N, CA, C and O atoms as a MOPAC input file, in Angstrom:
PM7 MOZYME 1SCF
protein

 N     79.47700 1   109.27000 1    75.71300 1
 C     80.34200 1   110.15800 1    76.73500 1
 C     81.82800 1   109.78100 1    76.63100 1
 O     82.25000 1   108.62500 1    76.61900 1
 N     82.67500 1   111.06400 1    76.54800 1
 C     84.18300 1   110.49500 1    76.71800 1
 C     84.63700 1   111.98300 1    77.51300 1
 O     84.22200 1   113.11800 1    77.28200 1
 N     85.53400 1   111.57100 1    78.41800 1
 C     86.42200 1   112.56800 1    79.08000 1
 C     87.78400 1   112.55300 1    78.47700 1
 O     88.27300 1   111.43500 1    78.31300 1
 N     88.54300 1   113.67600 1    78.08900 1
 C     89.64500 1   113.80100 1    77.47300 1
 C     90.52300 1   114.74200 1    78.34600 1
 O     90.37800 1   115.95900 1    78.45900 1
 N     91.39300 1   114.01500 1    78.90000 1
 C     92.45100 1   114.89700 1    80.08800 1
 C     93.80100 1   115.26900 1    79.20000 1
 O     94.29900 1   114.53400 1    78.34700 1
 N     94.29500 1   116.62100 1    79.60800 1
 C     95.49000 1   117.05600 1    78.74600 1
 C     96.13900 1   117.86700 1    79.87000 1
 O     95.65500 1   118.12300 1    80.97300 1
 N     97.40600 1   118.24200 1    79.34300 1
 C     98.03800 1   119.10000 1    80.15900 1
 C     99.19100 1   118.84300 1    81.16300 1
 O     99.70400 1   119.66000 1    81.92800 1
 N     99.52000 1   117.38600 1    80.97700 1
 C    100.64100 1   116.65900 1    81.60100 1
 C    101.99700 1   117.05200 1    80.97800 1
 O    102.10900 1   117.66300 1    79.91500 1
 N    103.07500 1   116.60900 1    81.80600 1
 C    104.29900 1   116.79000 1    81.14700 1
 C    105.35900 1   116.82600 1    82.06800 1
 O    105.03300 1   116.53400 1    83.21900 1
 N    106.55600 1   117.10900 1    81.87200 1
 C    107.73100 1   117.14300 1    82.71200 1
 C    107.98300 1   118.50300 1    83.33300 1
 O    107.94000 1   119.43300 1    82.52700 1
 N    108.22900 1   118.80700 1    84.56000 1
 C    108.25800 1   119.95600 1    85.05300 1
 C    109.32600 1   119.77600 1    86.05800 1
 O    109.63900 1   118.67100 1    86.50200 1
 N    109.94100 1   121.02100 1    86.44400 1
 C    110.88200 1   120.62300 1    87.58400 1
 C    110.25100 1   121.04500 1    88.93400 1
 O    109.34700 1   121.87800 1    88.97900 1
 N    110.76200 1   120.43800 1    90.03600 1
 C    110.10500 1   120.74700 1    91.28800 1
 C    110.04200 1   122.07500 1    91.57700 1
 O    111.03300 1   122.75500 1    91.30800 1
 N    109.08500 1   122.59300 1    92.07100 1
 C    108.59400 1   124.06100 1    92.22900 1
 C    108.03200 1   124.55800 1    91.17700 1
 O    107.59400 1   125.70500 1    91.27700 1
 N    107.91100 1   123.93900 1    90.07200 1
 C    107.07100 1   124.41200 1    88.98700 1
 C    105.75900 1   124.40600 1    88.96300 1
 O    105.24100 1   124.22300 1    90.06400 1
 N    104.94400 1   124.56600 1    87.93900 1
 C    103.47900 1   124.38200 1    87.91500 1
 C    102.92200 1   123.85400 1    86.72100 1
 O    103.53000 1   124.11100 1    85.68200 1
 N    102.01800 1   123.25300 1    86.66400 1
 C    101.06500 1   122.57000 1    85.46200 1
 C     99.63400 1   122.87500 1    85.50800 1
 O     99.03800 1   122.89500 1    86.58500 1
 N     99.14000 1   123.07800 1    84.55600 1
 C     97.52900 1   123.11900 1    84.49700 1
 C     97.02300 1   122.09500 1    83.81100 1
 O     97.29200 1   121.92400 1    82.62200 1
 N     96.26300 1   121.33500 1    84.47300 1
 C     95.53700 1   120.08000 1    83.66200 1
 C     94.20500 1   120.44000 1    83.32700 1
 O     93.62900 1   121.21200 1    84.09400 1
 N     93.60500 1   120.01700 1    82.30900 1
 C     92.42600 1   120.17700 1    81.59800 1
 C     91.78600 1   118.92900 1    81.38000 1
 O     92.48300 1   117.92600 1    81.22700 1
 N     90.36200 1   118.85500 1    81.34000 1
 C     89.65200 1   117.76300 1    81.16800 1
 C     88.33300 1   118.21500 1    80.51200 1
 O     87.57200 1   119.01800 1    81.05100 1
 N     88.13300 1   117.69000 1    79.40500 1
 C     86.79900 1   118.07700 1    78.60100 1
 C     85.87800 1   116.76400 1    78.42200 1
 O     86.27700 1   115.69500 1    77.95900 1
 N     84.51900 1   117.05400 1    78.89500 1
 C     83.65600 1   116.16500 1    78.54200 1
 C     82.98100 1   116.29300 1    77.30900 1
 O     82.74900 1   117.42900 1    76.89600 1
 N     82.57400 1   115.14800 1    76.55200 1
 C     81.86800 1   115.50900 1    75.26500 1
 C     80.89300 1   114.36200 1    75.02200 1
 O     80.96200 1   113.32100 1    75.67500 1
 N     80.05100 1   114.55700 1    74.14000 1
 C     78.91800 1   113.47600 1    73.91500 1
 C     77.53900 1   113.85400 1    74.18800 1
 O     77.20600 1   115.02800 1    74.35200 1
 N     76.72000 1   112.84800 1    74.24000 1
 C     75.27100 1   113.13500 1    74.64800 1
 C     75.24700 1   113.38100 1    76.11000 1
 O     74.86100 1   112.45700 1    76.82600 1
 N     75.63900 1   114.59800 1    76.69700 1
 C     75.52400 1   114.82000 1    78.06500 1
 C     74.49100 1   115.93600 1    78.31600 1
 O     74.46500 1   117.02900 1    77.75000 1
 N     73.61200 1   115.46100 1    79.29700 1
 C     72.31200 1   116.63200 1    79.85300 1
 C     72.75000 1   117.39900 1    80.96100 1
 O     72.33400 1   118.53600 1    81.18500 1
 N     73.68900 1   116.72200 1    81.75100 1
 C     74.13100 1   117.29400 1    83.06700 1
 C     75.36900 1   116.58400 1    83.64500 1
 O     75.57900 1   115.38200 1    83.48500 1
 N     76.23800 1   117.48800 1    84.38800 1
 C     77.49900 1   116.82400 1    84.98400 1
 C     77.31200 1   117.35600 1    86.43400 1
 O     77.05900 1   118.53000 1    86.70500 1
 N     77.48000 1   116.27500 1    87.39600 1
 C     77.40000 1   116.54200 1    88.71700 1
 C     78.99700 1   116.71000 1    89.25300 1
 O     79.83100 1   117.36900 1    88.63200 1
 N     79.27300 1   115.99400 1    90.52100 1
 C     80.69400 1   116.25500 1    90.74800 1
 C     81.74400 1   115.89900 1    89.68600 1
 O     81.54600 1   114.98800 1    88.88200 1
 N     82.96500 1   116.70200 1    89.70000 1
 C     84.11800 1   116.29300 1    88.98100 1
 C     85.22100 1   116.25500 1    89.94600 1
 O     85.33600 1   116.99500 1    90.92400 1
 N     86.10100 1   115.23000 1    89.54400 1
 C     87.13800 1   114.97000 1    90.38100 1
 C     88.45400 1   114.73800 1    89.58400 1
 O     88.49800 1   114.42700 1    88.39300 1
 N     89.42300 1   114.91600 1    90.33200 1
 C     90.86300 1   114.47000 1    89.80600 1
 C     91.62400 1   113.48100 1    90.48300 1
 O     91.98700 1   113.86600 1    91.59400 1
 N     91.99800 1   112.29000 1    90.16800 1
 C     92.65700 1   111.32800 1    91.01300 1
 C     94.11200 1   111.32400 1    90.26200 1
 O     94.40200 1   111.85200 1    89.18900 1
 N     94.93900 1   110.56700 1    91.15200 1
 C     96.27100 1   110.10300 1    90.38800 1
 C     96.64900 1   108.86700 1    90.88400 1
 O     96.14200 1   108.34600 1    91.87700 1
 N     97.61000 1   108.34800 1    90.15000 1
 C     98.00800 1   107.09100 1    90.55100 1
 C     99.63500 1   107.04700 1    90.14100 1
 O    100.01500 1   107.04400 1    88.97000 1
 N    100.32100 1   107.02200 1    91.03200 1
 C    101.95000 1   106.90800 1    90.96200 1
 C    102.26100 1   105.21900 1    90.78200 1
 O    101.48100 1   104.28800 1    90.97900 1
 N    103.32300 1   105.19200 1    90.45100 1
 C    103.76500 1   103.70600 1    89.83600 1
 C    103.72200 1   102.82100 1    91.04100 1
 O    104.43900 1   103.24200 1    91.94900 1
 N    103.14300 1   101.82200 1    91.27700 1
 C    103.18100 1   100.91700 1    92.54400 1
 C    102.47400 1   101.29800 1    93.54600 1
 O    102.63100 1   100.76500 1    94.64500 1
 N    101.52100 1   102.34000 1    93.33600 1
 C    100.60800 1   102.74800 1    94.25900 1
 C     99.03300 1   102.67400 1    93.70600 1
 O     98.72900 1   102.63300 1    92.51400 1
 N     98.17700 1   102.66700 1    94.73200 1
 C     96.67100 1   102.76800 1    94.37200 1
 C     96.36300 1   104.12900 1    93.88700 1
 O     97.05300 1   105.08400 1    94.24200 1
 N     95.09100 1   104.28800 1    92.88200 1
 C     94.93000 1   105.42300 1    92.50500 1
 C     94.10200 1   106.25300 1    93.65900 1
 O     93.18700 1   105.70900 1    94.27600 1
 N     94.45100 1   107.46000 1    93.87200 1
 C     94.09200 1   108.26200 1    95.12800 1
 C     93.27400 1   109.44300 1    94.47100 1
 O     93.43000 1   109.75700 1    93.29100 1
 N     92.35700 1   110.09700 1    95.35700 1
 C     91.55000 1   111.27400 1    95.13800 1
 C     92.39600 1   112.41400 1    95.44600 1
 O     92.90200 1   112.59000 1    96.55500 1
 N     92.53900 1   113.16600 1    94.47300 1
 C     93.24900 1   114.55800 1    94.72800 1
 C     92.32000 1   115.75800 1    94.96800 1
 O     92.39700 1   116.47700 1    95.96400 1
 N     91.52400 1   115.89700 1    94.07100 1
 C     90.67200 1   117.14200 1    94.32800 1
 C     89.10000 1   116.81500 1    93.79400 1
 O     88.86500 1   115.97700 1    92.92400 1
 N     88.18700 1   117.53200 1    94.39400 1
 C     86.83200 1   117.34800 1    93.95700 1
 C     86.24900 1   118.67600 1    93.77500 1
 O     86.64400 1   119.62700 1    94.45000 1
 N     85.26100 1   118.79700 1    92.83300 1
 C     84.43500 1   120.20100 1    92.88200 1
 C     83.05900 1   119.81200 1    92.50000 1
 O     82.79700 1   119.07900 1    91.54600 1
 N     82.12000 1   120.39200 1    93.37000 1
 C     80.71700 1   120.13600 1    93.01000 1
 C     80.06900 1   120.83800 1    91.95600 1
 O     80.53100 1   121.93500 1    91.64200 1
 N     78.92000 1   120.31800 1    91.26200 1
 C     78.16700 1   121.31300 1    90.35700 1
 C     78.18500 1   122.79900 1    90.99600 1
 O     78.43200 1   123.73300 1    90.23400 1
 N     77.96600 1   123.02400 1    92.19400 1
 C     77.85200 1   124.31900 1    92.82900 1
 C     79.25500 1   124.77600 1    92.89000 1
 O     79.29200 1   125.96900 1    93.19500 1
 N     80.28400 1   124.31700 1    92.73200 1
 C     81.50600 1   124.82900 1    92.86600 1
 C     82.48500 1   124.50200 1    94.07000 1
 O     83.68500 1   124.77800 1    94.11300 1
 N     81.61300 1   123.75800 1    95.19200 1
 C     82.48200 1   123.51900 1    96.39400 1
 C     83.35800 1   122.60900 1    96.19500 1
 O     83.04500 1   121.66100 1    95.47600 1
 N     84.59100 1   122.66900 1    96.74900 1
 C     85.82500 1   122.03400 1    96.46800 1
 C     86.45500 1   121.47600 1    97.97000 1
 O     86.33400 1   121.92300 1    99.11000 1
 N     87.13900 1   120.35900 1    97.45300 1
 C     87.82500 1   119.69500 1    98.51000 1
 C     89.00600 1   119.10100 1    98.05100 1
 O     89.10800 1   118.73500 1    96.88000 1
 N     89.93500 1   118.96900 1    98.89200 1
 C     91.35200 1   118.58100 1    98.40400 1
 C     92.16400 1   117.42700 1    99.41700 1
 O     92.18600 1   117.55200 1   100.64200 1
 N     92.73700 1   116.44000 1    98.77900 1
 C     93.72400 1   115.67200 1    99.69700 1
 C     94.57500 1   116.45400 1   100.56000 1
 O     94.98800 1   117.53000 1   100.13000 1
 N     94.92900 1   116.03000 1   101.83300 1
 C     95.96200 1   117.08900 1   102.62600 1
 C     97.23300 1   117.33000 1   101.96900 1
 O     97.86600 1   118.37500 1   102.11600 1
 N     97.64800 1   116.24100 1   101.15600 1
 C     99.09000 1   116.40600 1   100.40800 1
 C     99.18700 1   117.44000 1    99.31800 1
 O    100.23900 1   117.88800 1    98.86100 1
 N     97.81500 1   117.80500 1    98.91000 1
 C     97.69800 1   118.99500 1    97.96800 1
 C     97.39200 1   120.30700 1    98.22100 1
 O     97.65700 1   121.30500 1    97.54900 1
 N     96.67200 1   120.17700 1    99.50200 1
 C     96.13700 1   121.54300 1   100.01400 1
 C     97.08400 1   122.71600 1    99.87800 1
 O     98.24000 1   122.58400 1   100.27900 1
 N     96.70200 1   123.77700 1    99.37700 1
 C     97.45800 1   125.10400 1    99.41400 1
 C     98.25200 1   125.08500 1    98.11000 1
 O     98.77800 1   126.14400 1    97.76600 1
 N     98.40000 1   123.97700 1    97.32700 1
 C     99.19100 1   124.11300 1    96.12500 1
 C     98.43400 1   123.81900 1    94.89500 1
 O     98.72100 1   124.33300 1    93.81500 1
 N     97.43300 1   122.95900 1    95.07200 1
 C     96.64200 1   122.55900 1    93.81600 1
 C     95.22400 1   123.36400 1    93.90400 1
 O     94.75800 1   123.64800 1    95.00800 1
 N     94.66600 1   123.66000 1    92.88800 1
 C     93.37400 1   124.40000 1    92.79300 1
 C     92.51500 1   123.68800 1    91.76900 1
 O     92.91500 1   123.68300 1    90.60500 1
 N     91.31600 1   123.05700 1    92.09200 1
 C     90.43700 1   122.64300 1    91.04400 1
 C     89.22500 1   123.59900 1    90.66800 1
 O     88.54600 1   124.09100 1    91.56900 1
 N     89.02500 1   123.79400 1    89.66800 1
 C     87.86000 1   124.73700 1    89.03300 1
 C     87.29000 1   124.03800 1    87.77300 1
 O     87.82200 1   123.07900 1    87.21400 1
 N     86.11700 1   124.65700 1    87.39500 1
 C     85.34100 1   123.97400 1    86.26300 1
 C     84.56000 1   125.20700 1    85.70600 1
 O     84.26100 1   126.28400 1    86.22200 1
 N     84.33600 1   124.67600 1    84.48200 1
 C     83.62100 1   125.56500 1    83.43900 1
 C     82.45200 1   124.79500 1    82.88600 1
 O     82.53300 1   123.98700 1    81.96100 1
 N     81.23800 1   125.15400 1    83.60800 1
 C     80.08300 1   124.41100 1    83.29800 1
 C     79.87300 1   124.31400 1    81.75900 1
 O     79.80600 1   123.27800 1    81.09800 1
 N     79.77900 1   125.62900 1    81.31000 1
 C     79.34600 1   125.81300 1    79.73300 1
 C     80.24100 1   125.08700 1    78.97000 1
 O     79.79300 1   124.68100 1    77.89800 1
 N     81.34800 1   124.82400 1    79.22900 1
 C     82.58600 1   124.16300 1    78.19700 1
 C     82.54400 1   122.81300 1    78.67100 1
 O     83.02600 1   122.00100 1    77.88100 1
 N     82.04100 1   122.29000 1    79.88700 1
 C     81.99400 1   120.84300 1    80.23700 1
 C     83.44600 1   120.55800 1    80.65400 1
 O     83.93600 1   119.47400 1    80.33800 1
 N     84.10100 1   121.37500 1    81.27800 1
 C     85.57700 1   121.16200 1    81.66500 1
 C     85.95300 1   121.50000 1    83.08400 1
 O     85.47400 1   122.44100 1    83.71700 1
 N     86.75000 1   120.74500 1    83.47700 1
 C     87.31200 1   120.86600 1    84.69500 1
 C     88.90700 1   120.94200 1    84.82200 1
 O     89.63300 1   120.24800 1    84.10900 1
 N     89.34500 1   121.73800 1    85.67700 1
 C     90.70200 1   121.91900 1    85.41600 1
 C     91.63500 1   121.80700 1    86.93600 1
 O     91.05700 1   122.00100 1    88.00600 1
 N     92.73200 1   121.56300 1    86.89700 1
 C     93.60100 1   121.36900 1    88.06200 1
 C     94.89300 1   122.12700 1    87.83200 1
 O     95.72200 1   121.79000 1    86.98700 1
 N     95.00500 1   123.11100 1    88.58800 1
 C     96.12600 1   124.17900 1    88.55500 1
 C     97.08500 1   123.58300 1    89.56900 1
 O     96.66000 1   123.33600 1    90.69800 1
 N     98.28000 1   123.34700 1    89.26700 1
 C     99.16000 1   122.69500 1    90.25700 1
 C    100.44100 1   123.45300 1    90.35000 1
 O    101.21900 1   123.56000 1    89.40300 1
 N    100.63200 1   123.98100 1    91.54500 1
 C    101.61200 1   124.90600 1    91.89000 1
 C    102.66400 1   124.20600 1    92.89400 1
 O    102.36600 1   123.26800 1    93.63500 1
 N    103.83600 1   124.75300 1    92.81500 1
 C    104.77200 1   124.19000 1    93.93500 1
 C    105.03500 1   122.64900 1    93.83800 1
 O    105.21100 1   121.91900 1    94.81300 1
 N    105.03600 1   122.28200 1    92.60700 1
 C    104.86200 1   120.85400 1    92.39700 1
 C    106.24700 1   120.14300 1    92.84900 1
 O    107.29000 1   120.73800 1    92.57800 1
 N    106.30000 1   119.05900 1    93.43800 1
 C    107.17900 1   118.13000 1    94.34000 1
 C    107.17400 1   116.84500 1    93.46200 1
 O    106.30300 1   116.47900 1    92.67200 1
 N    108.33300 1   116.25500 1    93.78100 1
 C    108.58700 1   114.88100 1    92.99700 1
 C    107.59100 1   113.76800 1    93.52400 1
 O    107.44000 1   112.77300 1    92.81500 1
 N    106.83900 1   113.87800 1    94.83200 1
 C    105.93000 1   112.97600 1    94.98100 1
 C    104.60000 1   113.47600 1    94.44400 1
 O    103.57400 1   113.15400 1    95.04400 1
 N    104.54400 1   114.16900 1    93.46000 1
 C    103.40700 1   114.48000 1    92.71900 1
 C    103.48400 1   113.70400 1    91.37800 1
 O    102.47300 1   113.68900 1    90.67600 1
 N    104.22500 1   113.27700 1    91.10500 1
 C    104.77800 1   112.49900 1    89.84200 1
 C    103.73200 1   111.31100 1    89.79800 1
 O    103.72300 1   110.42200 1    90.64900 1
 N    103.00500 1   111.36400 1    88.91700 1
 C    101.92400 1   110.06800 1    88.59000 1
 C    101.01600 1   110.32000 1    87.37300 1
 O    101.17200 1   111.38700 1    86.77900 1
 N    100.23800 1   109.59800 1    87.01100 1
 C     99.27700 1   109.61300 1    86.18600 1
 C     98.10900 1   110.34700 1    86.59400 1
 O     97.52000 1   109.95600 1    87.60200 1
 N     97.68500 1   111.34400 1    85.97400 1
 C     96.46700 1   111.97600 1    86.69000 1
 C     95.19900 1   111.78200 1    85.82800 1
 O     95.22200 1   111.90100 1    84.60300 1
 N     94.21600 1   111.51200 1    86.46000 1
 C     92.73500 1   111.09300 1    85.91400 1
 C     91.71700 1   111.91200 1    86.19900 1
 O     91.65400 1   112.28100 1    87.37200 1
 N     90.74300 1   112.37600 1    85.30900 1
 C     89.58700 1   113.08000 1    85.67700 1
 C     88.47700 1   112.22800 1    85.80700 1
 O     88.52300 1   111.15500 1    85.20400 1
 N     87.41400 1   112.52400 1    86.53300 1
 C     86.18800 1   111.68500 1    86.63900 1
 C     84.94000 1   112.74600 1    86.84400 1
 O     84.98700 1   113.80400 1    87.47100 1
 N     83.79200 1   112.17000 1    86.13400 1
 C     82.79700 1   112.96600 1    86.28900 1
 C     81.45500 1   112.26000 1    86.18700 1
 O     81.10200 1   111.40800 1    85.37200 1
 N     80.87200 1   112.73500 1    87.06600 1
 C     79.41500 1   111.86000 1    87.04200 1
 C     78.50200 1   112.87900 1    86.07200 1
 O     78.32300 1   114.08500 1    86.24100 1
 N     77.99400 1   112.04400 1    85.03100 1
 C     77.28900 1   112.38800 1    83.82300 1
 C     75.91600 1   111.86900 1    83.71900 1
 O     75.59900 1   110.68500 1    83.83400 1
 N     75.05400 1   112.95400 1    83.47000 1
 C     73.57500 1   112.22500 1    83.06500 1
 C     73.66700 1   112.37900 1    81.54900 1
 O     73.90100 1   113.41400 1    80.92600 1
 N     73.43000 1   111.10100 1    81.05500 1
 C     73.21300 1   110.83800 1    79.52900 1
 C     72.12500 1   109.98900 1    79.16900 1
 O     71.85700 1   108.98100 1    79.82400 1
 N     71.54800 1   110.31200 1    78.25800 1
 C     70.13300 1   109.32400 1    77.94800 1
 C     69.52300 1   108.69900 1    79.36400 1
 O     69.47100 1   107.50700 1    79.66800 1
 N     69.12800 1   109.71100 1    80.05300 1
 C     68.36000 1   109.54100 1    81.28500 1
 C     69.13800 1   108.63300 1    82.49100 1
 O     68.60400 1   108.27500 1    83.54100 1
 N     70.22100 1   108.41400 1    82.16700 1
 C     71.14200 1   107.62300 1    83.15800 1
 C     72.25300 1   108.17900 1    83.71300 1
 O     73.09600 1   108.65400 1    82.95300 1
 N     72.45500 1   108.22000 1    85.14800 1
 C     73.63800 1   108.69900 1    85.50600 1
 C     74.75900 1   107.51900 1    85.70600 1
 O     74.55600 1   106.33900 1    85.99400 1
 N     75.99100 1   108.18400 1    85.47000 1
 C     77.09400 1   107.16700 1    85.58400 1
 C     78.43100 1   107.88100 1    85.69400 1
 O     78.53500 1   108.95300 1    85.09900 1
 N     79.45800 1   107.42000 1    86.37900 1
 C     80.58100 1   108.03000 1    86.39600 1
 C     81.52500 1   107.65800 1    85.30300 1
 O     81.50300 1   106.48200 1    84.94100 1
 N     82.32200 1   108.45200 1    84.74300 1
 C     83.10000 1   108.38200 1    83.54800 1
 C     84.49300 1   108.67400 1    83.90100 1
 O     84.65300 1   109.55900 1    84.74200 1
 N     85.63700 1   108.03900 1    83.36700 1
 C     86.87900 1   108.33100 1    83.68200 1
 C     87.77700 1   109.07300 1    82.15400 1
 O     87.55900 1   108.73000 1    80.99200 1
 N     88.45900 1   109.79400 1    82.46200 1
 C     89.24600 1   110.22300 1    81.48100 1
 C     90.46900 1   109.28200 1    81.14200 1
 O     90.72800 1   108.40700 1    81.96700 1
 N     91.21700 1   109.37700 1    80.04400 1
 C     92.30200 1   108.43400 1    79.75100 1
 C     93.64900 1   108.59000 1    80.65800 1
 O     94.57700 1   107.79700 1    80.49600 1
 N     93.72300 1   109.65800 1    81.63200 1
 C     95.01500 1   109.89500 1    82.07200 1
 C     95.96400 1   110.70100 1    81.34900 1
 O     96.15400 1   110.60000 1    80.13700 1
 N     96.51100 1   111.44200 1    82.05800 1
 C     97.86800 1   112.41100 1    81.59100 1
 C     98.93300 1   112.45700 1    82.58400 1
 O     98.75400 1   112.85900 1    83.73400 1
 N    100.18600 1   111.98600 1    82.06500 1
 C    101.22100 1   111.78100 1    82.66300 1
 C    101.87000 1   113.23600 1    83.28300 1
 O    101.96500 1   114.23600 1    82.57100 1
 N    102.24400 1   113.21300 1    84.51700 1
 C    102.78400 1   114.33500 1    85.22600 1
 C    104.11000 1   113.85500 1    85.90500 1
 O    104.04900 1   113.07100 1    86.85200 1
 N    105.33800 1   114.32900 1    85.42000 1
 C    106.54900 1   113.92900 1    85.92100 1
 C    107.24900 1   115.26200 1    86.58600 1
 O    107.42600 1   116.28300 1    85.92100 1
 N    107.62300 1   115.14500 1    87.94900 1
 C    108.24800 1   116.31100 1    88.33200 1
 C    109.62300 1   115.72100 1    88.81900 1
 O    109.77100 1   114.77800 1    89.59700 1
 N    110.77100 1   116.60100 1    88.09500 1
 C    112.05600 1   116.29900 1    88.45300 1
 C    112.55800 1   117.00500 1    89.53300 1
 O    112.18400 1   118.16700 1    89.69600 1
 N    113.34600 1   116.49300 1    90.29800 1
 C    113.91400 1   117.01500 1    91.64900 1
 C    115.26800 1   117.61800 1    91.21900 1
 O    116.00700 1   118.13600 1    92.05600 1

């Protein structure tokens, strides 16, 4: 099982980016999917989560600006980021709970860098 994140880049403050993450491999089912981020010199933090039923939750710092969504058929999770701020600069990682070969475990994507210039 692999998670592949994409969509990062350089954007000006106030701009938007959309991150995508695709799960592949021997996957029977996917439960919760999340986006995390890690800024330089900081710990990794949870940004947004979405359950298999579509229930969402967000860190206070991104509420009203970021939207998480998923496409279960495509095994993908997205993070739409609007009104980006310099404080959003970080490497963004996707994570998913995956049932593969009768075993549930969490998998991480490789990370995609988002840089917001002020």
